[in-house]
N, C-alpha and C positions, 0 to 999 in steps of 0.2 A: 504493500501499500502505500502511494506517497504521500510524505509526510512534508510540513511545511517549510520547516530549514531546508529540506534538501530541495522541493522546489522553487524556494527562493533563490537558494545557491545556484541552481542550474541557469536560472534566469540573469542575476545578478554578473556571473563568471560573463554568459555572452554581451550581456548590453556593455560591459567594461572594456570589450573591443572595440568601440566607439566612445565611449561616455568615461571621463576619469572622476573619481570622486563621486560624488551628490550622493552619499548612502542612505543619506535620512529621506531625500526627496524618492530616492528609487523604492525605498522600501514603501513609502505612503502611497506611491503610483500603484504598487501591486497589491495593499489593502484597498484601493480604490476597486479596481479588478474583481475582487473578492467580494467586493461587498455591493459590487454592480452600481458603483457610483463614479458621476461625472468628477474632473477636475481642472482647476483652474491655477495656471502656474505665472507667477509674476516676477518679474525678475528684468535687470539692466541687458540691452543687446548684446549677444554674443556669450553668452553662458549658455549655451548649446542646449536650450529649452528646446528650439523644434527638432534637432540631433535626437536628445532622449526620447523624444515621442515617437520619433520614428523609428528608433533603433528598439524601442520597447514594441512596438507592432511588428517586428521584422522578428524578432526573438520568439513572440506568442504565435508567429504562424499566421497570423490572420489579414485580411483585406485592410489596408491602410490607404486614407485620402486627406491628402493636405490639401485647406482652403485660405487663401490669402485673402484675407479682410482688407477693403480699401473702402473709402468713401462712396464710390460709383458701382459698387457690389449689390446685386438685386435679389431678395429673397428666391428667385427661382434659379438663380446661378447656385445657391446652395441645394435646396429641395428638390428642383428639377422643373419642368412644365411640361404642356402639351405640345406636341408638333404636328402642323398641318400636313399632311401626305395628297399631294395632288393626283395620284394614280387611282386610289377609292374613293378620294373627296373627305376621309374621315382624321381624324385626330388620334395619334398614338401620343403613349406617355413616353415620356424623358427625364427618366430618373436622372437627381443629381448627385455630389458626390457625398450627400450625406448619407446614401446607403452604403455604404461600409462599417465592418466592424469596429475601427478606431479612426475616428474622425477627429483633425487637427484641425484647429480655428486659429489660426494664427494673426496675432494682434487683433484682437476679437474686438477690441474698444475703436479701432479706424474705422468700423461700418455702425449706419446709424442705426437708431432702434428698429426700424421697421426690419433690418436684415438680421439685427441679433434677436428678436423675437421670432424669427421662422427656426430659429433653433429649440423655443419652447415647447412645442408638440411633441419634437422628435427627444427632447432630453427625459420627458416628464411620462409620456406617453408610449414612448416605442416606436411611434407610427409619423408618416406625413401626411398630407392631404394635396392632392393635384388635380386640379380640375373636377373638386367636388369628391373625389373617389381617396380614400383611405389605403394606404400603403403599409405593411408592417414591414417595419426594420430588420435587419438580420440579427441574429443572436450569435455571440454576445455582441451588444452594441455599448459606445462610450463616444462620449466627446471630453477632447482635453482642450483646452483654449488656453492661451498665451497672451500677456499683455505686457507693456511698459509702462513701469510707475511712475517716471519723470516725464516723460513728452505729454504736454496738455493740449496744445496746439492741434486740431486737426483730430482730434479722438471724440469719441462718444462715451460718457460711463454708462457703466452696466445697469439695469434698472433692477433693483431691490430683488422683482419678483423671478429674475433670471438670475441673479449671483444665489439666491438662496436654493436653488436648484443643483449646486456644485457640492458635491460632498465634502469638499477640501479647497481650499484656497492656500496653494504652496508658495513658501516665499524662496527663491532659488536664490543664492549668495555666491559670492566671487571663491574661486577655488584658494586652497592653500598654496603656499610656494612653492613646495615640494610636489603639488599635481599638477600646478602650472607648466614646472619644468619637466615634467615626464609626458607632459600633453606635446611640448616642443620636440621631446628627443622622440616619441612617436609617431606624430602626425606632423613633421616639419618637411617631410620628404612630398612634393605636389605631387609625385606619382604613385604614393603609397596613402591610397585608401581603405577606410575600416570597412570589413564586411561583417555582418550578425547574420546568422544563420539561426532557421526556427529551430526550438528545442522543446516545444509543448505546442499546443492547439486550441482553438476556442473551444471544443468539444471537452478538451481534459478540464479546460476554466471552469464549463457548465459544471463539469461533475465534481468537482472541489469544492464548491459553495456547499454542496451537502455535507461536508465535515464541518464548514466553519460555523453553519446553523446549527449543529450538535455541539459548538461550545458552550458549557453553564455560563449562566450570569446568574450570581445571585442576587434574591431579594435586595439585600442590602446593597450591591453596585448599582441594581436597577433604581433605588433609591438617591444614590450619589450622583448619577448621571442627570437624574431628574431635578436633583436641588441643583447641580452649578449651571443647567439651564434657567431654570426659574429665577436663578441668581441675578444672572444679565437682566431680567424683565423686572426685578424689584431693584436693580440700581437705575434702570431707566424711570422708576416711578418716584425714587426719592430724590430730596437737592442733598447736596455735599455743602457742607461748610456752615458758617453761621448764618445769621439773618442777613447780616450786613454785607457778606460776601458770597452769600448761595450762588450755587453753580451746579446745573447737571452735566452729567458725563455722559452718558447715552440719550437718544432719542427713541431708541427702541431696542428691546433685547431679544432675544433667538426665538425663532418658531418653532412650532412643535418638531416640524424637519431636522432642527438641531437634533433634540432627543435622539430622535431614530438613526442621524447619523452617527452619534457618538457609540449608540448601541450596535451598530453593525459593524462599523470600523475598530473598535473595540473587540469584537469577536474575531475578525479577520485577521487583528493583529497579533492575539493570541495565539491562533493557529499558524501563522507564520512563525511564530517564536517557539513552537513546539508545546507550547500550555493547552491544557483543556478547560481551563477556566479563565475567566475575566477578571483582573486584580484592580485596584482604583489606581494602582502606578501605570497600567495602561492606559485606562481611561485619562489621567492626566496626560498622557503623552500626547495623545491625537486631539485634545482639548481645544488648543489653538487653531491646529488647522482645521477643524470641522467649524469653529464658530466665530473666526477673526472676520469673516466677511457677511456673518449674519445680524450683525450690531451695528447701529449708527450714531456715531460719535456727533455729540452738539458740537455746535460752532468755537464754546469756551473751551472744550476740552481740546480740539484741534489747536488752537491759539495758544493753548500752554503747552504744546510739544508733547500730547499724550497720543498713544496709538493705540488701536483695537488689542493689541498682544498686552500693553502694559495694564489695560484696564482687565483684561481678562485674567491677569496675573493675582488682581484684587478679589476678583469672584472666589479663586481658586483659594486663597489667604481664608476668608470668610467661611467657605465652607467645610463643616466637620468631615473629615475621612472615615469612613466606617472601621471599625474596631477588627469587626470580623467579616470577612469578603468570600 
């Protein structure tokens, strides 16, 4: 029987042929695959976000499609459209790149809201509607999107309804000095390009989810997950500070999808680590990744230089950890 650590290791080894470092990000991507969730990757240009997702698709052995989001992109460029056939005078369905197992929405915040919303039905319902007819998407199906955190001109912020449908928002950081030196050594030659081969399949991934569903989550840990999520809503409802300098940190807290995301992601991470139950420590590990895009900072919080992660740290400190898991 395939174990979580062995499955994770063979994928990591294959992806490492093209991507150096980013161990935590890769593990979170594997968690998202097992939890049937979409991922939003945020990081500066040149950090191999696109290469990472493409290498993941190659190692999985699934159909991969990349859509470069631009201001002039149309919804039909993503989901497809109806094409008129002069021969028979009818219309035929032309399916877009969304009909793939792994879809990379590159620089998703460069397209207007109408194009971004074209992904909503696909991400939530695993289907798209073309010409009034619904079409099921292949299984498994994932959307992994990238965005640049610094460029503001020519970008469109993602609506809350869309960001909430991402299981994780992962922050991709710069590699270490040793990792960057290894990159130059491995890929400094223009004639040498990384080649990633399939080491698993979409069918195997679907089968592995049965093992993830068998991971035990005690009532105490379930209550802890609920307390963490509801803690963000309590923080949004209260005012910090004295009456003279009162300020709110959050406009809104996390939705019920956050509770499901924490529950499912913690299970998947436990299976990957070879554990048969979810501990509070595992919940804490995925807490920021699952909630940083589901809370809305107030203007006052942003003016003070606070980030979603810093506020979520406060929620972690305030929420009692169950002694029995």
